[in-house]
BABA-763290 format. One record per residue: residue number from 1; z, y, x of N, C-alpha, C in turn. Coordinates in Angstrom, 1 decimal, m for minus. Layout:
REM residues N
[atom NUM [Z Y X] [Z Y X] [Z Y X]]
...
REM end
This chain:
REM residues 186
[atom 1 [m32.5 3.8 m15.2] [m31.3 3.9 m14.4] [m31.7 4.5 m13.0]]
[atom 2 [m31.0 5.5 m12.5] [m31.3 6.1 m11.2] [m31.0 5.2 m10.1]]
[atom 3 [m31.8 5.2 m9.1] [m31.6 4.3 m7.9] [m30.6 5.0 m7.0]]
[atom 4 [m29.6 4.3 m6.5] [m28.6 4.9 m5.7] [m29.3 5.4 m4.4]]
[atom 5 [m28.8 6.5 m3.9] [m29.3 7.1 m2.7] [m28.8 6.3 m1.5]]
[atom 6 [m29.6 6.2 m0.5] [m29.2 5.5 0.7] [m28.5 6.4 1.7]]
[atom 7 [m27.5 6.0 2.4] [m26.8 6.9 3.3] [m27.7 7.3 4.4]]
[atom 8 [m27.4 8.5 5.0] [m28.2 9.0 6.1] [m28.0 8.2 7.4]]
[atom 9 [m26.8 7.6 7.5] [m26.4 6.9 8.7] [m26.4 5.4 8.4]]
[atom 10 [m27.1 4.6 9.2] [m27.1 3.2 9.0] [m25.7 2.6 9.2]]
[atom 11 [m25.3 1.7 8.4] [m23.9 1.2 8.5] [m23.7 0.5 9.9]]
[atom 12 [m24.7 0.0 10.5] [m24.5 m0.6 11.9] [m24.1 0.5 12.9]]
[atom 13 [m24.4 1.7 12.6] [m24.1 2.8 13.6] [m22.9 3.7 13.1]]
[atom 14 [m22.4 3.4 12.0] [m21.3 4.2 11.4] [m20.1 4.3 12.4]]
[atom 15 [m19.8 3.3 13.1] [m18.6 3.3 14.0] [m18.8 4.3 15.1]]
[atom 16 [m20.0 4.8 15.4] [m20.2 5.8 16.5] [m20.4 7.2 15.9]]
[atom 17 [m20.3 7.4 14.6] [m20.6 8.7 14.1] [m19.4 9.3 13.3]]
[atom 18 [m19.3 10.6 13.4] [m18.3 11.3 12.6] [m19.0 11.7 11.2]]
[atom 19 [m18.3 11.5 10.1] [m18.9 11.8 8.8] [m19.1 13.3 8.7]]
[atom 20 [m18.4 14.1 9.4] [m18.5 15.6 9.3] [m19.9 16.0 9.8]]
[atom 21 [m20.5 15.3 10.6] [m21.8 15.7 11.2] [m23.0 15.1 10.4]]
[atom 22 [m22.7 14.3 9.4] [m23.8 13.7 8.6] [m24.7 14.8 7.9]]
[atom 23 [m24.0 15.8 7.4] [m24.7 16.9 6.7] [m25.6 17.6 7.7]]
[atom 24 [m25.2 17.8 8.9] [m26.0 18.5 9.9] [m27.2 17.6 10.3]]
[atom 25 [m27.0 16.3 10.4] [m28.1 15.4 10.7] [m29.1 15.5 9.5]]
[atom 26 [m28.6 15.5 8.3] [m29.5 15.6 7.2] [m30.3 16.9 7.2]]
[atom 27 [m29.6 18.0 7.4] [m30.3 19.3 7.5] [m31.3 19.4 8.6]]
[atom 28 [m31.0 18.8 9.7] [m32.0 18.7 10.8] [m33.2 17.9 10.5]]
[atom 29 [m33.0 16.8 9.8] [m34.1 15.9 9.4] [m35.0 16.7 8.4]]
[atom 30 [m34.4 17.5 7.5] [m35.2 18.3 6.6] [m36.0 19.4 7.3]]
[atom 31 [m35.3 20.0 8.2] [m35.9 21.1 9.0] [m37.1 20.5 9.8]]
[atom 32 [m36.9 19.3 10.4] [m38.0 18.7 11.2] [m39.2 18.4 10.3]]
[atom 33 [m38.9 17.9 9.1] [m40.0 17.6 8.1] [m40.7 18.9 7.7]]
[atom 34 [m40.0 19.9 7.4] [m40.6 21.2 7.0] [m41.4 21.8 8.2]]
[atom 35 [m40.9 21.7 9.4] [m41.7 22.1 10.6] [m43.0 21.3 10.7]]
[atom 36 [m42.9 20.0 10.5] [m44.1 19.2 10.6] [m45.1 19.5 9.5]]
[atom 37 [m44.7 19.7 8.3] [m45.6 20.1 7.2] [m46.2 21.5 7.5]]
[atom 38 [m45.4 22.4 7.9] [m45.9 23.8 8.2] [m46.8 23.8 9.4]]
[atom 39 [m46.5 23.0 10.4] [m47.4 22.9 11.5] [m48.8 22.3 11.1]]
[atom 40 [m48.7 21.3 10.3] [m50.0 20.7 9.8] [m50.8 21.7 8.9]]
[atom 41 [m50.1 22.4 8.1] [m50.8 23.3 7.2] [m51.4 24.5 8.0]]
[atom 42 [m50.6 24.9 9.0] [m51.2 26.1 9.8] [m52.4 25.6 10.7]]
[atom 43 [m52.3 24.4 11.2] [m53.5 23.9 11.9] [m54.7 23.8 11.0]]
[atom 44 [m54.5 23.3 9.8] [m55.6 23.2 8.8] [m56.1 24.6 8.5]]
[atom 45 [m55.2 25.6 8.2] [m55.7 26.9 7.9] [m56.4 27.6 9.1]]
[atom 46 [m55.9 27.3 10.3] [m56.6 27.8 11.5] [m58.0 27.3 11.6]]
[atom 47 [m58.2 26.0 11.5] [m59.5 25.4 11.5] [m60.4 25.9 10.4]]
[atom 48 [m59.8 26.0 9.2] [m60.6 26.5 8.1] [m61.1 27.9 8.2]]
[atom 49 [m60.2 28.8 8.7] [m60.6 30.2 8.8] [m61.6 30.4 10.0]]
[atom 50 [m61.4 29.6 11.0] [m62.4 29.7 12.1] [m63.8 29.2 11.6]]
[atom 51 [m63.8 28.1 10.8] [m65.1 27.6 10.3] [m65.7 28.6 9.3]]
[atom 52 [m64.9 29.4 8.6] [m65.4 30.4 7.7] [m65.9 31.6 8.4]]
[atom 53 [m65.6 31.7 9.7] [m66.1 32.9 10.5] [m65.1 34.0 10.4]]
[atom 54 [m63.9 33.8 9.9] [m62.9 34.9 9.9] [m61.5 34.3 10.4]]
[atom 55 [m61.5 34.1 11.7] [m60.2 33.5 12.2] [m59.0 34.4 12.1]]
[atom 56 [m57.9 33.7 11.8] [m56.6 34.4 11.8] [m55.9 34.1 13.1]]
[atom 57 [m56.0 35.0 14.0] [m55.5 34.7 15.4] [m54.0 34.4 15.4]]
[atom 58 [m53.3 35.1 14.5] [m51.8 34.9 14.5] [m51.4 33.5 14.1]]
[atom 59 [m52.3 32.8 13.5] [m52.0 31.4 13.1] [m51.7 30.5 14.3]]
[atom 60 [m52.3 30.8 15.4] [m51.9 30.0 16.6] [m50.5 30.2 17.0]]
[atom 61 [m50.0 31.4 16.9] [m48.6 31.6 17.2] [m47.7 30.9 16.2]]
[atom 62 [m48.0 30.9 14.9] [m47.3 30.2 13.9] [m47.3 28.7 14.2]]
[atom 63 [m48.4 28.2 14.5] [m48.6 26.8 14.8] [m47.7 26.4 16.0]]
[atom 64 [m47.7 27.2 17.0] [m46.9 26.9 18.2] [m45.4 26.9 17.9]]
[atom 65 [m45.0 27.9 17.1] [m43.6 28.0 16.7] [m43.2 26.8 15.9]]
[atom 66 [m43.9 26.4 14.9] [m43.5 25.2 14.1] [m43.5 24.0 14.9]]
[atom 67 [m44.5 23.8 15.9] [m44.5 22.7 16.7] [m43.2 22.6 17.6]]
[atom 68 [m42.9 23.8 18.2] [m41.7 23.8 19.1] [m40.5 23.6 18.3]]
[atom 69 [m40.3 24.2 17.2] [m39.1 24.0 16.4] [m39.0 22.6 16.0]]
[atom 70 [m40.1 22.0 15.5] [m40.1 20.6 15.1] [m39.7 19.6 16.2]]
[atom 71 [m40.2 19.8 17.4] [m39.9 19.0 18.5] [m38.4 19.0 18.8]]
[atom 72 [m37.9 20.2 18.9] [m36.5 20.3 19.3] [m35.5 19.8 18.1]]
[atom 73 [m35.9 20.0 16.9] [m35.1 19.5 15.8] [m35.1 18.0 15.8]]
[atom 74 [m36.3 17.4 16.1] [m36.5 16.0 16.1] [m35.8 15.4 17.3]]
[atom 75 [m35.7 16.1 18.4] [m35.0 15.6 19.6] [m33.5 15.4 19.3]]
[atom 76 [m32.9 16.4 18.6] [m31.5 16.4 18.3] [m31.2 15.2 17.3]]
[atom 77 [m32.1 15.1 16.3] [m31.9 14.0 15.3] [m32.0 12.6 16.0]]
[atom 78 [m33.0 12.5 16.9] [m33.3 11.2 17.5] [m32.1 10.9 18.5]]
[atom 79 [m31.4 11.9 19.0] [m30.3 11.6 19.8] [m29.1 11.1 19.0]]
[atom 80 [m28.9 11.7 17.8] [m27.8 11.2 17.0] [m28.1 9.8 16.4]]
[atom 81 [m29.4 9.5 16.1] [m29.8 8.2 15.6] [m30.1 7.2 16.6]]
[atom 82 [m29.9 7.6 17.9] [m30.1 6.7 19.0] [m31.6 6.1 19.0]]
[atom 83 [m32.5 7.0 18.6] [m33.9 6.5 18.6] [m34.6 6.7 19.9]]
[atom 84 [m34.1 7.4 20.8] [m34.7 7.5 22.2] [m33.6 7.9 23.1]]
[atom 85 [m34.0 8.1 24.4] [m33.1 8.5 25.4] [m32.0 7.5 25.7]]
[atom 86 [m32.1 6.3 25.3] [m31.1 5.2 25.5] [m31.8 4.0 26.1]]
[atom 87 [m31.0 3.3 27.0] [m31.5 2.1 27.6] [m30.9 0.9 26.8]]
[atom 88 [m31.2 0.8 25.5] [m30.5 m0.1 24.6] [m30.8 m1.6 24.9]]
[atom 89 [m32.0 m1.9 25.3] [m32.4 m3.2 25.6] [m31.5 m3.8 26.7]]
[atom 90 [m31.2 m3.0 27.6] [m30.3 m3.5 28.7] [m28.9 m3.7 28.2]]
[atom 91 [m28.3 m2.7 27.5] [m26.9 m2.7 27.1] [m26.7 m3.7 26.0]]
[atom 92 [m27.7 m4.0 25.2] [m27.5 m5.0 24.1] [m27.2 m6.4 24.6]]
[atom 93 [m27.6 m6.7 25.8] [m27.3 m8.0 26.4] [m26.0 m8.1 27.0]]
[atom 94 [m25.2 m7.0 27.1] [m23.9 m6.9 27.8] [m22.8 m7.0 26.8]]
[atom 95 [m21.6 m7.4 27.3] [m20.4 m7.4 26.5] [m19.3 m6.8 27.3]]
[atom 96 [m18.2 m6.5 26.7] [m16.9 m6.1 27.3] [m17.0 m4.9 28.1]]
[atom 97 [m16.3 m4.8 29.2] [m16.2 m3.6 30.1] [m17.5 m3.2 30.7]]
[atom 98 [m18.3 m4.2 31.0] [m19.6 m3.9 31.6] [m20.5 m3.1 30.6]]
[atom 99 [m20.5 m3.5 29.3] [m21.2 m2.8 28.3] [m20.7 m1.4 28.1]]
[atom 100 [m19.4 m1.3 28.1] [m18.7 0.0 27.9] [m19.1 1.0 29.0]]
[atom 101 [m19.1 0.5 30.2] [m19.4 1.4 31.4] [m20.9 1.8 31.2]]
[atom 102 [m21.8 0.9 31.0] [m23.2 1.3 30.8] [m23.5 2.2 29.6]]
[atom 103 [m22.8 1.9 28.5] [m23.0 2.8 27.4] [m22.5 4.2 27.6]]
[atom 104 [m21.4 4.3 28.3] [m20.8 5.7 28.6] [m21.7 6.3 29.6]]
[atom 105 [m22.2 5.6 30.6] [m23.1 6.2 31.6] [m24.4 6.7 30.9]]
[atom 106 [m25.0 5.8 30.1] [m26.2 6.3 29.4] [m26.0 7.5 28.6]]
[atom 107 [m25.0 7.6 27.8] [m24.7 8.7 27.0] [m24.3 9.9 27.8]]
[atom 108 [m23.6 9.6 28.9] [m23.2 10.7 29.9] [m24.4 11.4 30.5]]
[atom 109 [m25.5 10.6 30.8] [m26.7 11.2 31.3] [m27.3 12.1 30.2]]
[atom 110 [m27.4 11.6 29.0] [m28.0 12.4 27.9] [m27.1 13.7 27.7]]
[atom 111 [m25.8 13.5 27.8] [m24.9 14.7 27.6] [m25.2 15.7 28.7]]
[atom 112 [m25.4 15.3 30.0] [m25.7 16.2 31.1] [m27.1 16.9 30.8]]
[atom 113 [m28.0 16.1 30.3] [m29.3 16.7 30.0] [m29.2 17.8 28.9]]
[atom 114 [m28.4 17.5 27.9] [m28.1 18.5 26.8] [m27.5 19.7 27.4]]
[atom 115 [m26.5 19.6 28.2] [m25.8 20.8 28.8] [m26.8 21.6 29.7]]
[atom 116 [m27.7 20.9 30.4] [m28.7 21.6 31.2] [m29.6 22.3 30.3]]
[atom 117 [m30.0 21.7 29.2] [m30.8 22.4 28.2] [m30.2 23.7 27.7]]
[atom 118 [m28.9 23.6 27.5] [m28.1 24.8 27.0] [m28.2 25.9 28.1]]
[atom 119 [m27.9 25.5 29.3] [m27.8 26.5 30.4] [m29.2 27.1 30.7]]
[atom 120 [m30.1 26.3 31.0] [m31.5 26.8 31.4] [m32.3 27.3 30.2]]
[atom 121 [m32.0 26.7 29.1] [m32.7 27.2 27.9] [m32.2 28.6 27.5]]
[atom 122 [m30.9 28.9 27.7] [m30.4 30.2 27.4] [m31.0 31.2 28.4]]
[atom 123 [m31.2 30.8 29.7] [m31.8 31.7 30.7] [m33.2 32.0 30.2]]
[atom 124 [m34.0 31.0 29.8] [m35.4 31.2 29.4] [m35.4 32.1 28.1]]
[atom 125 [m34.5 31.8 27.2] [m34.4 32.7 26.0] [m34.2 34.1 26.3]]
[atom 126 [m33.2 34.4 27.2] [m32.9 35.8 27.5] [m34.1 36.4 28.3]]
[atom 127 [m34.8 35.7 29.2] [m35.9 36.2 29.9] [m37.1 36.4 29.0]]
[atom 128 [m37.1 35.7 27.9] [m38.3 35.7 27.0] [m38.4 37.1 26.3]]
[atom 129 [m37.4 37.9 26.3] [m37.5 39.2 25.7] [m38.4 40.2 26.5]]
[atom 130 [m38.8 39.8 27.7] [m39.6 40.7 28.5] [m41.1 40.2 28.5]]
[atom 131 [m41.4 39.1 27.9] [m42.8 38.6 27.7] [m43.1 38.6 26.2]]
[atom 132 [m44.4 38.9 26.0] [m44.8 39.0 24.6] [m46.0 38.2 24.3]]
[atom 133 [m46.0 37.6 23.0] [m47.2 36.9 22.5] [m48.3 37.8 22.1]]
[atom 134 [m49.5 37.4 22.3] [m50.6 38.1 21.8] [m51.2 37.5 20.6]]
[atom 135 [m51.6 38.1 19.5] [m51.8 39.5 19.4] [m50.7 40.2 18.7]]
[atom 136 [m49.6 39.5 18.4] [m48.5 40.1 17.6] [m47.6 40.9 18.4]]
[atom 137 [m47.5 40.7 19.7] [m46.6 41.4 20.6] [m45.1 41.0 20.2]]
[atom 138 [m44.9 39.8 19.7] [m43.6 39.3 19.5] [m43.0 38.7 20.8]]
[atom 139 [m41.8 39.0 21.0] [m41.2 38.5 22.3] [m41.3 36.9 22.2]]
[atom 140 [m41.6 36.4 23.4] [m41.8 34.9 23.5] [m40.4 34.2 23.4]]
[atom 141 [m39.3 35.0 23.4] [m38.0 34.4 23.2] [m37.9 33.6 21.9]]
[atom 142 [m38.7 34.0 20.9] [m38.6 33.3 19.6] [m39.0 31.8 19.8]]
[atom 143 [m39.8 31.5 20.8] [m40.2 30.1 21.1] [m39.1 29.4 21.9]]
[atom 144 [m38.3 30.1 22.6] [m37.3 29.5 23.5] [m36.0 29.3 22.9]]
[atom 145 [m35.6 29.9 21.8] [m34.3 29.8 21.3] [m34.0 28.3 20.8]]
[atom 146 [m34.9 27.5 20.4] [m34.6 26.1 20.1] [m34.1 25.3 21.2]]
[atom 147 [m34.4 25.7 22.5] [m34.1 24.9 23.6] [m32.6 24.8 23.8]]
[atom 148 [m31.8 25.9 23.9] [m30.4 25.8 24.0] [m29.7 25.3 22.8]]
[atom 149 [m30.3 25.6 21.6] [m29.7 25.0 20.4] [m29.8 23.5 20.3]]
[atom 150 [m31.0 23.0 20.7] [m31.2 21.6 20.8] [m30.2 21.0 21.8]]
[atom 151 [m30.1 21.6 23.0] [m29.2 21.1 24.0] [m27.8 21.0 23.5]]
[atom 152 [m27.4 22.0 22.8] [m26.0 22.0 22.3] [m25.8 20.8 21.3]]
[atom 153 [m26.8 20.6 20.5] [m26.8 19.5 19.5] [m26.8 18.1 20.2]]
[atom 154 [m27.7 18.0 21.2] [m27.8 16.7 22.0] [m26.5 16.5 22.7]]
[atom 155 [m25.9 17.5 23.3] [m24.5 17.3 23.9] [m23.5 16.9 22.9]]
[atom 156 [m23.5 17.6 21.7] [m22.5 17.3 20.7] [m22.6 15.8 20.2]]
[atom 157 [m23.9 15.4 19.9] [m24.1 14.1 19.4] [m23.8 13.0 20.5]]
[atom 158 [m24.1 13.3 21.8] [m23.7 12.4 22.8] [m22.2 12.3 23.0]]
[atom 159 [m21.5 13.4 22.9] [m20.1 13.4 23.0] [m19.5 12.6 21.8]]
[atom 160 [m20.0 12.8 20.6] [m19.6 12.1 19.5] [m19.7 10.6 19.7]]
[atom 161 [m20.8 10.1 20.2] [m21.0 8.7 20.5] [m20.1 8.1 21.6]]
[atom 162 [m19.9 8.9 22.6] [m19.0 8.5 23.7] [m17.5 8.4 23.2]]
[atom 163 [m17.0 9.4 22.5] [m15.7 9.3 22.0] [m15.5 8.2 21.0]]
[atom 164 [m16.4 8.0 20.0] [m16.2 7.0 19.1] [m16.5 5.6 19.7]]
[atom 165 [m17.4 5.5 20.6] [m17.6 4.2 21.3] [m16.4 3.8 22.1]]
[atom 166 [m15.7 4.7 22.8] [m14.5 4.4 23.5] [m13.4 4.0 22.6]]
[atom 167 [m13.3 4.6 21.4] [m12.3 4.4 20.4] [m12.5 3.1 19.7]]
[atom 168 [m13.8 2.8 19.3] [m14.1 1.7 18.4] [m15.0 0.6 19.0]]
[atom 169 [m15.4 0.9 20.2] [m16.4 0.0 20.8] [m17.8 0.4 20.5]]
[atom 170 [m18.7 0.0 21.4] [m20.1 0.4 21.2] [m20.9 m0.7 20.5]]
[atom 171 [m20.3 m1.9 20.4] [m21.1 m3.0 19.7] [m20.8 m2.9 18.2]]
[atom 172 [m21.9 m2.8 17.4] [m21.8 m2.8 16.0] [m21.1 m4.1 15.5]]
[atom 173 [m20.3 m4.0 14.4] [m19.6 m5.2 13.9] [m20.5 m6.4 13.7]]
[atom 174 [m21.7 m6.1 13.1] [m22.6 m7.2 12.8] [m23.1 m7.9 14.1]]
[atom 175 [m23.3 m7.1 15.2] [m23.8 m7.7 16.4] [m22.7 m8.4 17.1]]
[atom 176 [m21.4 m7.9 17.0] [m20.3 m8.5 17.7] [m20.0 m9.9 17.1]]
[atom 177 [m20.2 m10.0 15.8] [m19.9 m11.3 15.1] [m21.0 m12.3 15.4]]
[atom 178 [m22.2 m11.9 15.8] [m23.4 m12.8 16.0] [m23.5 m13.1 17.5]]
[atom 179 [m22.7 m12.5 18.3] [m22.8 m12.7 19.8] [m22.6 m14.2 20.2]]
[atom 180 [m23.5 m14.7 21.0] [m23.3 m16.1 21.5] [m22.1 m16.2 22.4]]
[atom 181 [m21.6 m17.3 22.6] [m20.4 m17.5 23.4] [m20.6 m17.2 24.8]]
[atom 182 [m21.8 m17.5 25.4] [m22.1 m17.2 26.8] [m22.3 m15.7 27.0]]
[atom 183 [m22.5 m14.9 26.0] [m22.7 m13.5 26.2] [m21.4 m12.8 26.6]]
[atom 184 [m20.3 m13.4 26.2] [m19.0 m12.7 26.5] [m18.7 m12.7 28.0]]
[atom 185 [m19.4 m13.6 28.8] [m19.2 m13.6 30.2] [m20.0 m12.5 30.9]]
[atom 186 [m20.9 m11.9 30.3] [m21.8 m11.0 30.9] [m21.0 m9.7 31.2]]
REM end
């Protein structure tokens, strides 16, 4: 009998997520895994060819590209999954309006960072067409395009969490039912 597949979004976080973005998160996770595998393979091939005395210099460019793409895909996924960029230890101890204010503030800061990545990343991307990587003479812009793309995704995922948190609350149902009586006063 086939084992049922687990959902991409933990049920404790479902109240903060739009189902329409689950496929995007899944695709980003796959892209991040592919980038990590290709990065590892290119580093191995680079070391191997150097040890054999016939280095492939272009492999360093490939390695850098996969590393860059993987970092920015991972940043977008981590934002949606709330795996970093959040002060969760502080907000988990709060309840009511205080928690809502801190949750919105935290995600608002991440949203602002995402928008800054879009703006300044786009500037870097456009200026990257005048600089070239050696030895391939490829415009360095190919390394910069993930910055504004990641920023847009970080902003989207932060906005998603703000909207859904304000509509449904930031506290997961399991955590809300387990909250001690004295926590309500915080």
